[in-house]
C-alpha positions as CSV (number, residue, x, y, z in Angstrom):
1,M,0.0,0.0,0.0
2,R,1.3,3.4,-0.9
3,T,2.0,5.9,1.8
4,P,-0.2,9.1,1.9
5,I,2.1,11.9,0.9
6,I,0.4,14.2,3.4
7,D,1.8,12.1,6.2
8,Q,5.3,12.4,4.8
9,L,5.7,16.1,4.2
10,D,8.6,16.4,6.7
11,E,10.4,13.6,4.9
12,L,9.7,14.9,1.4
13,S,13.0,16.8,1.1
14,N,15.0,13.6,1.6
15,W,12.9,11.6,-0.9
16,V,13.2,14.3,-3.6
17,R,16.9,14.5,-3.1
18,Q,17.1,10.7,-3.5
19,Q,15.3,11.1,-6.8
20,G,18.2,13.3,-8.0
21,Q,15.9,16.4,-8.1
22,P,16.7,19.9,-6.9
23,A,15.3,21.1,-3.6
24,F,12.8,23.6,-5.2
25,R,10.8,20.6,-6.4
26,V,9.6,20.1,-2.7
27,R,8.1,23.7,-2.7
28,Q,6.4,23.0,-6.0
29,I,4.8,19.7,-4.7
30,I,3.6,21.4,-1.5
31,K,2.2,24.3,-3.4
32,W,0.2,21.9,-5.6
33,I,-1.2,20.1,-2.5
34,F,-2.2,23.1,-0.4
35,E,-2.7,26.1,-2.8
36,N,-3.5,24.6,-6.2
37,R,-5.8,21.9,-4.8
38,A,-4.4,19.1,-7.0
39,Q,-6.3,15.9,-7.1
40,S,-3.7,13.8,-8.8
41,F,0.1,13.9,-9.3
42,E,-0.4,14.2,-13.1
43,E,-1.9,17.6,-12.5
44,M,1.4,18.8,-11.2
45,T,2.5,19.9,-14.7
46,D,5.6,22.0,-13.7
47,L,7.2,18.8,-12.4
48,P,9.1,16.5,-14.8
49,Q,7.1,13.5,-15.9
50,S,9.6,11.1,-14.4
51,L,9.1,12.8,-11.0
52,R,5.3,12.6,-11.3
53,T,5.5,8.9,-12.1
54,A,7.8,8.3,-9.2
55,L,5.5,10.2,-6.8
56,A,2.5,8.1,-8.0
57,E,4.5,4.9,-7.4
58,Q,5.6,5.9,-3.9
59,Y,2.7,7.9,-2.5
60,S,-1.0,8.3,-2.6
61,L,-2.2,11.9,-2.9
62,F,-5.2,11.2,-0.7
63,S,-6.0,8.3,1.7
64,V,-9.5,9.2,2.6
65,R,-12.7,9.2,0.7
66,I,-16.0,11.2,1.1
67,E,-18.7,8.7,2.2
68,K,-21.5,11.3,2.5
69,H,-21.8,15.0,1.6
70,D,-24.7,17.1,3.0
71,Q,-25.5,20.7,2.4
72,A,-27.9,23.0,4.3
73,Q,-29.8,26.0,3.0
74,D,-27.6,28.3,5.0
75,G,-24.5,27.2,3.0
76,T,-23.2,24.8,5.7
77,E,-21.7,21.7,4.2
78,K,-20.9,18.5,6.1
79,L,-18.7,15.6,5.1
80,L,-18.6,12.1,6.4
81,V,-15.1,11.0,5.6
82,Q,-14.0,7.3,5.5
83,L,-10.4,6.6,6.6
84,P,-8.2,3.9,5.1
85,D,-9.0,1.5,8.0
86,G,-12.8,2.0,7.5
87,G,-13.2,4.5,10.4
88,L,-15.5,7.4,9.9
89,V,-15.1,11.0,11.0
90,E,-16.9,14.2,10.3
91,C,-15.9,17.7,9.2
92,V,-17.9,20.9,8.4
93,L,-17.6,24.0,6.2
94,L,-19.5,27.0,7.6
95,R,-20.2,30.1,5.5
96,D,-20.8,33.4,7.3
97,G,-20.4,36.6,5.2
98,D,-16.8,36.5,3.9
99,R,-15.8,33.9,6.5
100,R,-15.1,30.4,5.3
101,S,-14.6,28.5,8.6
102,I,-14.1,24.8,9.0
103,C,-14.6,22.4,11.9
104,V,-12.3,19.4,11.9
105,S,-12.1,16.1,13.9
106,S,-9.1,14.9,15.8
107,Q,-10.1,11.4,16.8
108,V,-12.4,8.5,15.7
109,G,-15.0,8.8,18.4
110,C,-14.3,10.4,21.8
111,A,-13.4,9.2,25.3
112,M,-14.4,12.3,27.2
113,G,-18.0,11.1,27.8
114,C,-19.9,14.4,27.6
115,V,-23.5,13.1,28.1
116,F,-25.2,15.3,25.5
117,C,-22.7,14.8,22.6
118,A,-23.0,12.2,19.8
119,S,-19.3,11.9,19.2
120,G,-18.6,9.7,22.2
121,L,-21.7,7.5,22.2
122,D,-19.8,4.6,20.7
123,G,-16.6,5.2,22.6
124,I,-13.2,5.9,21.0
125,M,-11.4,3.9,18.3
126,R,-8.1,5.8,17.8
127,N,-6.3,9.1,17.3
128,L,-6.2,10.5,13.8
129,T,-2.8,10.9,12.1
130,T,-1.5,14.4,11.2
131,G,-2.3,13.6,7.6
132,E,-5.8,12.5,8.3
133,I,-6.4,15.8,10.1
134,L,-5.0,17.8,7.2
135,E,-6.9,15.8,4.6
136,Q,-10.2,16.9,6.2
137,M,-9.1,20.5,5.7
138,L,-8.2,19.8,2.0
139,C,-11.5,18.0,1.4
140,L,-13.4,21.0,2.7
141,Q,-11.1,23.4,0.8
142,R,-12.1,21.7,-2.4
143,L,-15.8,22.6,-1.8
144,L,-14.9,26.2,-2.3
145,P,-14.7,28.0,-5.7
146,A,-11.2,28.7,-7.0
147,D,-11.4,32.3,-6.0
148,E,-12.3,31.6,-2.3
149,R,-10.0,30.3,0.5
150,L,-10.4,29.0,4.0
151,S,-10.3,31.7,6.6
152,H,-10.7,30.0,10.0
153,I,-10.2,26.6,11.5
154,V,-11.7,25.2,14.7
155,M,-10.6,21.9,16.1
156,M,-14.1,21.2,17.4
157,G,-15.2,18.1,15.5
158,M,-15.2,14.6,16.8
159,G,-12.7,13.8,19.6
160,E,-10.6,15.6,22.1
161,P,-7.8,17.5,20.4
162,L,-5.6,17.8,23.4
163,A,-5.7,14.0,23.8
164,N,-4.0,13.8,20.4
165,L,-1.9,16.9,20.9
166,D,1.2,16.1,18.9
167,N,-0.6,15.3,15.7
168,V,-3.0,18.2,16.1
169,V,-0.2,20.7,16.6
170,L,1.7,19.4,13.6
171,A,-1.4,19.6,11.4
172,L,-2.1,23.1,12.5
173,H,1.5,24.0,11.8
174,W,0.9,23.2,8.2
175,A,-2.5,24.9,8.2
176,S,-0.9,28.1,9.4
177,A,2.4,27.9,7.4
178,E,2.9,30.3,4.5
179,N,3.6,27.3,2.3
180,G,0.6,25.4,3.7
181,L,-2.9,26.8,3.9
182,G,-1.6,30.1,5.1
183,I,-4.3,30.6,7.8
184,S,-3.1,33.0,10.6
185,P,-2.8,31.3,14.1
186,R,-5.1,34.1,15.2
187,R,-7.8,32.4,13.2
188,I,-7.2,28.9,14.5
189,T,-9.0,27.6,17.6
190,I,-8.4,24.4,19.6
191,S,-11.6,23.4,21.4
192,T,-11.1,21.2,24.5
193,V,-13.0,19.9,27.5
194,G,-9.9,21.0,29.4
195,L,-7.0,18.7,30.2
196,P,-4.6,20.8,32.4
197,P,-1.4,18.8,31.7
198,A,-2.0,19.0,27.9
199,I,-2.9,22.8,28.2
200,E,0.5,23.3,30.0
201,K,2.3,21.3,27.2
202,L,0.5,23.3,24.5
203,A,1.7,26.5,26.2
204,E,5.3,25.1,26.2
205,T,5.1,24.7,22.4
206,D,4.9,28.5,22.1
207,S,1.5,28.1,20.6
208,R,-0.3,31.1,19.3
209,F,-3.6,29.4,18.7
210,H,-6.8,30.4,20.4
211,L,-8.0,28.0,23.2
212,A,-11.7,27.4,23.6
213,I,-12.6,25.5,26.8
214,S,-15.9,23.6,26.9
215,L,-17.1,24.4,30.4
216,H,-20.8,23.5,30.2
217,A,-21.4,24.0,34.0
218,P,-20.5,26.6,36.6
219,N,-19.7,24.1,39.4
220,D,-18.0,20.7,39.8
221,D,-21.1,18.8,40.9
222,L,-23.0,19.7,37.7
223,R,-19.9,19.4,35.5
224,N,-19.2,16.0,36.9
225,E,-22.6,14.9,35.6
226,L,-22.3,16.5,32.2
227,V,-18.6,16.1,31.5
228,P,-17.6,13.0,33.5
229,V,-13.8,13.5,32.9
230,N,-14.1,16.5,35.2
231,R,-14.1,14.1,38.2
232,N,-10.4,13.8,37.6
233,I,-9.8,17.5,36.9
234,G,-12.0,20.0,38.7
235,I,-13.0,23.5,37.5
236,Q,-10.4,25.4,39.5
237,P,-7.4,23.5,38.2
238,L,-8.8,23.9,34.7
239,L,-9.2,27.6,35.1
240,Q,-5.6,27.9,36.5
241,A,-4.3,26.1,33.4
242,A,-6.3,28.3,31.2
243,D,-5.0,31.4,32.9
244,H,-1.4,30.1,32.4
245,Y,-2.1,29.6,28.7
246,F,-3.4,33.2,28.4
247,D,-0.3,34.5,30.3
248,V,2.1,32.6,27.9
249,S,0.2,33.1,24.6
250,G,-1.5,36.4,25.0
251,R,-4.5,34.9,23.3
252,K,-7.9,35.8,24.7
253,L,-9.6,32.7,26.1
254,T,-13.0,31.4,25.0
255,F,-15.2,29.4,27.3
256,E,-17.9,27.3,25.6
257,Y,-21.2,26.6,27.3
258,V,-23.8,24.3,25.7
259,L,-27.2,25.4,27.1
260,L,-29.4,22.5,28.0
261,A,-33.1,23.1,28.9
262,D,-33.8,22.8,32.6
263,I,-30.3,21.5,33.4
264,N,-27.7,24.3,33.2
265,D,-29.8,27.2,31.9
266,Q,-31.4,28.4,35.1
267,P,-30.7,31.9,36.6
268,E,-28.6,30.5,39.4
269,H,-26.4,28.8,36.8
270,A,-25.9,32.2,35.0
271,H,-25.0,34.0,38.3
272,E,-22.6,31.3,39.3
273,L,-21.0,31.2,35.9
274,A,-20.5,35.0,36.0
275,S,-18.8,34.8,39.3
276,I,-16.1,32.3,38.2
277,L,-15.4,34.2,34.9
278,Q,-15.3,37.8,36.2
279,G,-11.9,39.3,36.1
280,R,-10.7,37.1,33.2
281,T,-9.8,38.3,29.8
282,A,-12.2,35.9,28.1
283,I,-15.2,35.5,25.9
284,L,-18.1,33.2,26.9
285,N,-19.6,31.5,23.9
286,V,-23.1,30.2,24.7
287,I,-24.5,27.5,22.4
288,P,-28.1,26.5,22.6
289,Y,-28.2,22.8,22.4
290,N,-28.5,21.1,18.9
291,P,-30.7,18.0,19.7
292,V,-29.2,14.5,19.0
293,Q,-31.6,11.7,18.2
294,G,-31.7,9.2,21.0
295,L,-30.6,11.6,23.7
296,P,-33.1,13.2,26.1
297,Y,-31.6,16.8,26.1
298,R,-33.6,19.7,24.7
299,T,-32.9,23.2,23.4
300,P,-33.9,25.9,26.0
301,S,-36.8,28.2,25.4
302,S,-36.2,31.6,23.9
303,Q,-37.3,33.1,27.3
304,A,-34.7,31.0,29.2
305,I,-32.0,32.0,26.7
306,A,-32.8,35.7,26.9
307,Q,-32.8,35.6,30.7
308,F,-29.4,33.7,30.8
309,R,-28.0,36.4,28.4
310,E,-29.3,39.3,30.5
311,I,-27.8,38.0,33.7
312,L,-24.3,37.5,32.2
313,Q,-24.4,40.9,30.4
314,S,-25.4,42.6,33.6
315,A,-22.3,41.1,35.2
316,N,-20.2,42.6,32.4
317,I,-19.3,39.2,31.0
318,V,-18.4,39.3,27.3
319,V,-20.9,36.8,25.9
320,K,-21.8,35.7,22.5
321,F,-24.7,33.4,21.6
322,R,-23.8,31.2,18.7
323,Q,-26.3,31.0,15.8
324,R,-27.1,27.4,15.1
325,K,-26.1,26.3,11.6
326,G,-26.6,23.1,9.8
327,D,-29.1,21.5,12.2
328,K,-31.1,20.2,9.2
329,I,-28.0,18.1,8.1
330,N,-27.1,16.7,11.5
331,A,-24.2,19.2,11.8
332,A,-23.6,18.6,15.5
333,C,-20.4,16.5,16.2
334,G,-20.9,12.8,15.6
335,Q,-24.5,12.8,14.4
336,L,-23.8,11.9,10.8
337,R,-21.3,9.2,11.7
338,R,-23.7,7.7,14.2
339,Q,-26.5,7.7,11.7
340,K,-24.2,5.8,9.2
341,V,-22.9,3.3,11.7
342,Q,-26.5,2.4,12.8
343,Q,-27.3,1.7,9.1
344,L,-24.5,-0.8,8.8
């Protein structure tokens, strides 16, 4: 089986040299992959035919295939991507004005156990490779017209990015590199339930990516129920790790809060949430729940959402309420994969 070239980018210089080719051929190949959106080695017409043939014999240009492609009326597109070993992951393209944002998976399944999320309902199979993460980005890029480019990346698909930290960071290096996708680190966000040791390690990499921490509850008792991994973490150690990341990176933190009807959307939750976030340079991103078939959780009423917002704003918390997109195409993490698995 040929090796996916996207997994061998760091070794490509040595291979090209072994072919007796000059070093600038590496830049040409990488440009074809990331900028020119090549779908075969034969399209790389500024390379000698002998090199194109050698590339095709040694490498595969892509290792994944698109199993399902859904599109919503709001322009959101979702792909169910099949990996070489048969595993399935999801990724999403979101259009908002001039923004072309993508949401990418980092694992097949998830081990974090968030009770309202479809990603972890079937447990975890494995981490994605660097190449498999990048290939999702390239698949989504190919959905755009030639005159459009990706503008933002969120590692917020299936899986816990910080549980696959090395591969995620390397993939984001190529996403942000000038000879990669060229997306500024300021426009790249890693979303995590919050693993303090991994957050510390990310800070040590001199990362300049944004960090979004999925809080979902203002106290440990409730968070232990909603995010079971919190039993081994605790909100205060998580907040301390987040503060350290802010001190090192200078990037404003984002805290994510999925709003569940009658569970974490009450006025007392809003007041408690405001008390733990006050004084932090952070944004609170509140997400009304996107229902998952087979789970009992519901979207809060418009009245509950408005009251929650008012309490937070009165406490001078910088809060944004995310507009739901793609709910007609099962755009929430893991829904499309679970639907496919259940059909098998």
